[in-house]
C-alpha positions as CSV (number, residue, x, y, z in Angstrom):
1,X,-11.2,-20.2,5.5
2,X,-7.7,-19.4,3.8
3,X,-6.5,-18.6,0.5
4,X,-3.5,-18.9,-1.6
5,X,-2.8,-15.4,-3.1
6,X,0.6,-14.4,-5.4
7,X,2.3,-11.9,-3.5
8,X,3.8,-8.5,-4.8
9,X,6.3,-7.3,-1.7
10,X,7.0,-3.1,-2.1
11,X,8.8,-0.7,0.3
12,X,5.2,0.7,0.5
13,X,1.8,0.5,2.1
14,X,-1.1,-0.4,0.0
15,X,-4.6,1.0,1.4
16,X,-7.8,-0.4,0.6
17,X,-9.2,2.2,-2.9
18,X,-5.7,3.3,-3.1
19,X,-4.4,3.5,-6.9
20,X,-1.2,1.4,-7.2
21,X,0.5,1.8,-10.8
22,X,3.7,-0.6,-11.5
23,X,6.1,-1.0,-13.8
24,X,7.3,-4.5,-13.9
25,X,11.0,-5.6,-15.6
26,X,11.9,-8.9,-12.8
27,X,11.9,-12.1,-14.1
28,X,9.8,-13.2,-10.9
29,X,7.1,-10.9,-11.4
30,X,6.7,-11.3,-15.0
31,X,5.9,-14.4,-14.8
32,X,3.2,-13.7,-12.2
33,X,2.1,-10.9,-15.1
34,X,1.7,-13.3,-17.9
35,X,0.1,-15.9,-15.0
36,X,-2.5,-12.6,-14.4
37,X,-2.9,-12.5,-18.2
38,X,-3.6,-15.8,-18.5
39,X,-6.6,-16.1,-16.4
40,X,-10.2,-15.9,-18.2
41,X,-11.4,-12.7,-19.4
42,X,-14.1,-12.5,-16.4
43,X,-11.8,-13.8,-13.4
44,X,-10.5,-11.6,-10.8
45,X,-7.0,-10.5,-11.5
46,X,-5.7,-10.6,-7.8
47,X,-2.4,-10.4,-6.1
48,X,-1.3,-9.3,-2.8
49,X,1.0,-6.6,-1.9
50,X,2.9,-6.9,1.5
51,X,5.2,-4.0,2.7
52,X,8.7,-4.9,3.2
53,X,9.9,-5.0,6.8
54,X,13.3,-6.3,6.2
55,X,14.7,-6.8,2.8
56,X,14.8,-5.7,-1.0
57,X,12.3,-4.3,-3.3
58,X,14.6,-5.5,-5.9
59,X,16.7,-8.2,-5.9
60,X,20.4,-7.7,-6.1
61,X,21.6,-8.7,-9.6
62,X,25.4,-8.3,-11.3
63,X,28.4,-10.4,-11.8
64,X,28.8,-13.6,-9.6
65,X,25.3,-13.1,-8.1
66,X,23.4,-15.9,-7.8
67,X,19.5,-16.2,-9.0
68,X,17.7,-15.9,-5.5
69,X,14.5,-17.2,-7.6
70,X,11.2,-15.9,-6.0
71,X,12.6,-15.1,-2.2
72,X,15.6,-12.9,-4.0
73,X,16.6,-10.0,-1.8
74,X,14.9,-11.2,1.3
75,X,16.5,-13.6,3.0
76,X,16.3,-17.5,3.9
77,X,13.1,-16.9,5.1
78,X,11.0,-14.6,3.3
79,X,7.8,-14.6,5.5
80,X,9.7,-13.3,8.2
81,X,10.7,-10.0,5.9
82,X,7.4,-8.8,5.4
83,X,4.7,-7.2,7.4
84,X,1.9,-9.5,8.7
85,X,-0.8,-7.4,7.1
86,X,-1.1,-6.5,3.5
87,X,-3.6,-5.6,0.9
88,X,-5.4,-7.1,-1.9
89,X,-4.8,-5.3,-5.2
90,X,-7.3,-6.0,-8.3
91,X,-6.0,-5.4,-11.8
92,X,-7.7,-2.5,-13.5
93,X,-4.9,-2.9,-16.6
94,X,-2.1,-5.0,-17.8
95,X,0.0,-4.5,-21.1
96,X,3.2,-5.8,-21.9
97,X,5.9,-3.6,-23.3
98,X,8.8,-4.2,-26.1
99,X,11.2,-4.9,-23.4
100,X,9.1,-7.7,-22.2
101,X,8.1,-6.1,-19.3
102,X,5.1,-5.1,-18.2
103,X,2.4,-1.9,-16.9
104,X,0.0,-2.7,-14.6
105,X,-2.4,-0.7,-12.6
106,X,-4.1,-1.9,-9.1
107,X,-6.5,-0.7,-6.8
108,X,-6.6,-1.5,-3.4
109,X,-9.3,-4.0,-2.4
110,X,-9.1,-6.0,0.9
111,X,-6.7,-6.5,3.6
112,X,-5.3,-9.8,4.6
113,X,-3.3,-11.4,7.1
114,X,-0.2,-13.4,5.6
115,X,0.1,-16.7,7.5
116,X,2.9,-18.2,5.4
117,X,5.0,-18.0,2.4
118,X,5.9,-20.5,-0.3
119,X,8.7,-20.0,-2.3
120,X,9.2,-23.0,-4.2
121,X,7.6,-21.5,-7.6
122,X,8.7,-18.8,-10.2
123,X,7.3,-15.9,-7.6
124,X,6.0,-15.9,-3.9
125,X,2.9,-17.2,-2.8
126,X,0.9,-16.7,0.5
127,X,-1.6,-18.3,2.3
128,X,-3.3,-15.6,3.8
129,X,-6.9,-14.7,5.7
130,X,-9.0,-12.0,4.4
131,X,-9.5,-9.4,7.1
132,X,-13.0,-8.3,8.0
133,X,-14.0,-4.4,7.6
134,X,-15.6,-2.8,11.1
135,X,-17.0,0.6,11.7
136,X,-16.0,0.1,15.5
137,X,-17.6,2.7,18.5
138,X,-17.6,6.2,17.7
139,X,-16.4,6.2,14.1
140,X,-19.0,8.7,13.1
141,X,-17.9,11.8,15.0
142,X,-14.0,10.4,15.1
143,X,-14.7,10.6,11.1
144,X,-16.0,14.2,11.6
145,X,-12.9,15.3,13.7
146,X,-10.6,13.9,11.3
147,X,-11.9,15.4,8.6
148,X,-11.4,18.6,10.0
149,X,-7.9,17.9,11.0
150,X,-6.9,16.6,7.7
151,X,-8.3,19.7,5.7
152,X,-5.5,21.9,8.2
153,X,-3.0,19.6,7.6
154,X,-3.3,20.0,4.0
155,X,-3.6,23.6,4.3
156,X,-0.2,23.8,6.4
157,X,1.6,21.3,3.8
158,X,0.4,23.3,1.6
159,X,1.7,26.4,2.9
160,X,5.2,24.6,3.9
161,X,5.6,23.6,0.5
162,X,4.9,27.2,-1.1
163,X,1.5,26.2,-2.8
164,X,-2.0,26.9,-3.1
165,X,-4.7,24.1,-2.8
166,X,-7.2,24.0,-5.1
167,X,-11.2,24.5,-3.8
168,X,-11.7,21.3,-1.3
169,X,-12.0,18.2,-2.3
170,X,-15.1,16.0,-1.2
171,X,-14.2,13.6,1.6
172,X,-16.3,10.3,2.0
173,X,-18.7,10.1,4.4
174,X,-18.1,6.5,5.4
175,X,-15.8,6.0,8.4
176,X,-13.2,3.2,7.0
177,X,-13.2,4.9,3.5
178,X,-12.1,8.1,4.8
179,X,-9.6,6.7,7.2
180,X,-8.0,4.8,4.0
181,X,-7.8,7.7,1.9
182,X,-6.7,9.8,5.3
183,X,-4.4,7.3,5.9
184,X,-2.8,7.1,2.3
185,X,-2.6,10.8,2.2
186,X,-0.6,11.6,5.6
187,X,2.9,12.0,4.8
188,X,4.5,9.4,7.2
189,X,7.3,6.7,7.5
190,X,5.7,2.9,6.4
191,X,6.0,1.7,9.8
192,X,3.6,4.3,11.0
193,X,1.2,3.5,7.6
194,X,1.4,-0.3,8.6
195,X,0.3,0.6,11.8
196,X,-2.7,2.3,10.0
197,X,-3.5,-0.7,8.0
198,X,-3.4,-3.1,11.0
199,X,-6.1,-1.2,12.9
200,X,-8.6,-3.2,14.1
201,X,-11.4,-1.2,12.8
202,X,-11.8,2.3,11.2
203,X,-12.7,4.2,14.8
204,X,-9.4,2.8,15.9
205,X,-8.1,4.2,12.6
206,X,-9.5,7.3,12.7
207,X,-8.4,7.9,16.3
208,X,-4.8,7.0,15.8
209,X,-4.9,9.5,12.7
210,X,-6.5,11.9,14.8
211,X,-3.7,12.3,17.1
212,X,-1.0,12.0,13.7
213,X,-2.6,15.1,12.1
214,X,-2.5,17.2,15.1
215,X,1.2,16.0,15.8
216,X,2.0,16.9,12.3
217,X,0.3,20.1,11.7
218,X,2.1,21.1,15.1
219,X,5.3,19.9,13.6
220,X,5.1,21.8,10.1
221,X,3.8,25.0,11.4
222,X,7.5,24.9,13.2
223,X,9.7,24.4,10.2
224,X,9.9,26.5,6.7
225,X,9.3,23.7,4.7
226,X,9.3,19.8,4.6
227,X,9.7,17.3,2.0
228,X,6.8,15.5,0.8
229,X,4.8,13.3,-1.7
230,X,2.0,14.5,-3.7
231,X,-1.2,13.8,-1.7
232,X,-3.1,10.9,-2.2
233,X,-1.0,9.8,-5.0
234,X,0.8,6.4,-4.9
235,X,4.4,6.8,-7.0
236,X,4.8,4.1,-9.9
237,X,6.8,1.3,-7.9
238,X,9.7,0.0,-10.1
239,X,10.3,-3.5,-9.3
């Protein structure tokens, strides 16, 4: 079965379980926010986040630049501008600001595959199919290895940034949940994050993360410092 889902393209990857703060000011996304607020109180306020492969998160504006509508900044075929797999975002809070924009807080939920994009409305809407979550063979033992490698990576990264780690955070036992947390917290580029999101199952994702963590830990150990975002923190996206 397929479903229609409002789309919110971003220059980053949303993973299941990751908190996503958004500051909304573009009119196309204000329209989406208004429609979300208009839903009944007990109805899920969901939209789909897709990472941008080729395009601009914020539409270009200025004198002489026409309003490109829902697909502004994404070219004549917006479906080609996005990665194929995205993540449903469940809205936790949404409020209108005095300037007419919105502050939104959402949490990543189910992954989906983007089949087509409809740009005829005020904002993009995708035809999607939801993807199942499976552990895959050997997910349990792989999870234990990834946890050890991740803790070593955290220590190495903290040292490179001349910081000390607080008491070790408790990591989830569920292999799928662990795989998404590690994917969100590892400092890598968008294409790598996207590959982790698209992994067929948790075991495949954990296996790739184990390779990445070992590689990144070795690289950090040879450099005096590395730029990085806060671990497990998704920066507010200004659209």
